[in-house]
C-alpha positions in Angstrom: 10.4 6.5 21.0 7.2 8.4 21.9 4.1 6.4 22.5 2.1 7.3 19.4 -0.2 4.3 19.6 -2.9 2.7 21.8 -1.6 -0.8 21.8 1.6 -2.3 20.2 0.3 -5.9 20.6 -1.4 -8.0 18.0 -4.9 -6.8 19.0 -7.4 -4.4 17.7 -10.6 -2.4 18.5 -14.0 -3.0 17.1 -14.8 -0.5 14.4 -18.3 -1.4 13.4 -21.4 -2.4 15.3 -22.6 -4.5 12.4 -20.9 -7.9 12.3 -20.8 -8.1 8.5 -19.0 -4.8 8.1 -16.7 -5.6 11.0 -15.7 -8.9 9.3 -15.1 -7.0 6.0 -12.6 -4.7 7.8 -10.3 -7.7 8.7 -8.2 -9.7 6.3 -5.4 -12.3 6.4 -2.2 -11.1 4.9 -2.1 -13.6 2.1 -5.4 -12.5 0.6 -3.8 -9.9 -1.7 -1.7 -12.8 -3.2 -4.7 -15.0 -3.8 -6.8 -12.2 -5.2 -4.3 -10.3 -7.4 -1.6 -12.7 -8.6 -4.2 -14.2 -11.0 -5.0 -10.7 -12.1 -1.4 -10.1 -13.0 -1.2 -13.4 -14.8 -4.4 -12.6 -16.7 -3.1 -9.3 -18.0 0.3 -10.7 -18.9 -1.4 -13.5 -20.8 -3.5 -10.9 -22.7 -0.4 -8.8 -23.4 1.5 -11.7 -24.9 -1.1 -14.0 -26.5 -4.2 -11.9 -27.1 -2.6 -8.6 -28.2 0.7 -10.3 -29.3 2.9 -7.5 -27.9 6.6 -7.9 -28.1 8.5 -9.0 -25.0 10.2 -5.6 -25.1 6.9 -3.7 -25.0 5.6 -5.9 -22.2 8.7 -5.3 -20.1 8.6 -1.5 -20.8 5.0 -0.9 -19.9 5.2 -3.4 -17.0 8.1 -1.3 -15.6 6.2 1.9 -16.2 3.2 0.5 -14.3 5.5 -0.5 -11.4 7.0 2.9 -11.3 3.6 4.7 -11.4 2.6 2.5 -8.4 5.4 3.8 -6.3 4.1 7.3 -6.7 0.5 6.2 -6.2 1.6 4.5 -2.9 3.2 7.7 -1.7 0.3 9.9 -2.8 -2.4 7.7 -1.2 -0.5 7.4 2.0 0.4 11.0 2.3 -2.8 12.8 1.1 -5.6 10.3 1.5 -4.7 8.1 4.4 -3.3 11.1 6.4 -5.8 13.7 5.3 -6.4 16.4 8.0 -10.1 15.8 8.9 -12.0 18.9 10.2 -15.2 17.2 11.3 -16.4 14.3 13.4 -17.5 12.4 10.3 -14.1 13.1 8.6 -12.2 11.8 11.7 -14.4 8.7 11.6 -13.5 8.0 8.0 -9.9 8.7 8.6 -9.9 6.2 11.5 -11.5 3.5 9.4 -9.1 4.0 6.5 -5.8 4.4 8.4 -6.1 5.8 11.9 -6.9 2.4 13.4 -3.6 1.1 12.0 -1.6 3.9 13.7 -3.5 3.2 17.0 -2.9 -0.6 16.7 0.2 -1.0 14.4 0.7 -4.7 15.2 -2.9 -5.7 14.4 -2.3 -8.6 12.0 -5.8 -8.5 10.5 -5.7 -4.8 9.6 -2.3 -4.5 7.9 -3.1 -5.3 4.3 -5.8 -3.6 2.4 -9.2 -5.4 2.6 -10.8 -6.4 -0.7 -13.8 -4.2 0.1 -11.4 -1.3 -0.4 -8.7 -2.6 -2.8 -11.1 -4.0 -5.4 -13.0 -0.6 -5.9 -9.7 1.2 -6.0 -8.2 -1.3 -8.5 -11.3 -0.9 -10.8 -11.1 2.9 -10.6 -7.4 2.9 -11.5 -8.0 0.4 -14.3 -10.6 2.7 -15.9 -8.3 5.7 -15.6 -5.4 3.9 -17.2 -7.6 2.3 -19.8 -8.4 5.7 -21.2 -4.8 6.9 -20.9 -3.1 3.9 -22.5 -5.9 2.2 -24.5 -7.1 -1.4 -24.4 -3.8 -3.0 -25.6 -1.0 -1.2 -23.7 -3.0 -1.0 -20.4 -2.6 -4.8 -20.1 1.1 -4.9 -19.4 1.0 -1.5 -17.6 -1.7 -2.7 -15.2 0.1 -5.9 -14.5 3.1 -3.9 -13.4 0.9 -1.6 -11.4 -0.7 -4.5 -9.5 2.6 -6.2 -8.8 3.7 -2.9 -7.2 0.5 -3.0 -5.0 1.1 -6.6 -4.0 4.7 -5.8 -3.1 3.6 -2.8 -1.1 0.9 -4.7 0.9 3.1 -7.8 1.6 6.0 -5.6 2.5 3.8 -3.6 4.9 2.8 -6.8 6.7 6.4 -8.1 6.8 7.7 -4.8 8.3 5.3 -5.2 11.2 5.5 -9.0 11.7 8.6 -10.6 10.1 12.0 -10.8 11.8 14.2 -9.0 9.3 18.0 -9.3 9.3 19.0 -8.2 5.8 20.3 -4.7 5.7 18.1 -3.6 2.8 14.9 -4.8 4.5 16.0 -3.4 7.9 16.4 0.0 6.2 12.9 -0.3 4.8 11.5 -1.4 8.2 13.3 1.4 10.1 12.0 4.0 7.7 8.4 2.9 8.4 8.9 2.5 12.1 10.0 6.1 12.3 6.8 7.1 10.5 4.8 5.1 13.1 6.5 5.9 16.3 8.2 9.3 15.9 7.3 11.3 12.8 3.8 10.4 11.5 3.9 13.5 9.2 6.9 12.2 7.3 8.2 8.9 5.7 5.1 8.1 3.6 6.9 5.6 1.4 6.3 2.1 2.7 7.8 -0.3 0.2 10.5 2.3 -0.7 11.5 5.8 0.5 12.4 7.3 -2.9 9.5 9.8 -3.1 10.1 11.0 0.4 13.5 12.2 -0.8 11.9 13.8 -3.9 9.2 15.6 -2.0 11.1 16.5 1.1 9.3 14.3 3.6 12.3 12.4 4.9 13.0 12.4 8.6 15.0 15.2 10.3 18.6 14.2 10.9 17.8 10.9 9.3 21.3 9.4 9.6 21.1 9.8 13.4 17.7 8.3 13.8 17.3 4.7 15.1 
């Protein structure tokens, strides 16, 4: 594979002169679990015991939220994390958000999204979905949406650092590795490749790629 990275070791580069901002840019891979599993449980509790939704409605809107996350993951990765910057400032922002990960893909402290980014994004999405679904139905929907995010973040870490042997997970890993090391303009699905097939961003001669 072509060398499309600076270092493939578990190391990184300093991004900020300020120690506080530098610390905020690094996060242990378990942080999304500690931070967002309670959020999921909170919204499921509200769904069932505060709003007294039926099990069927909770499952339905949870599944819809999970489905919408898969598209959100693809959209963010393709159009936000890989936006084509035209200025020095734009390139700097791109490097902070995602470029550093492509330069140092094995950096274990910059694989999952830091809370300084994920919390504002979660709040923004919650407000959007609140006005779409209303106070009641947004609860199971947002629980599913956040489960999708957790699955994405942990899967992303596992792809880069876990020794996978299962055929399903190896397929997910190989898909993402091709994105990193051969075709950075394709393969934007991380936890699943479905939207790449829908929008035509699969890899050329995918069956022959290794």
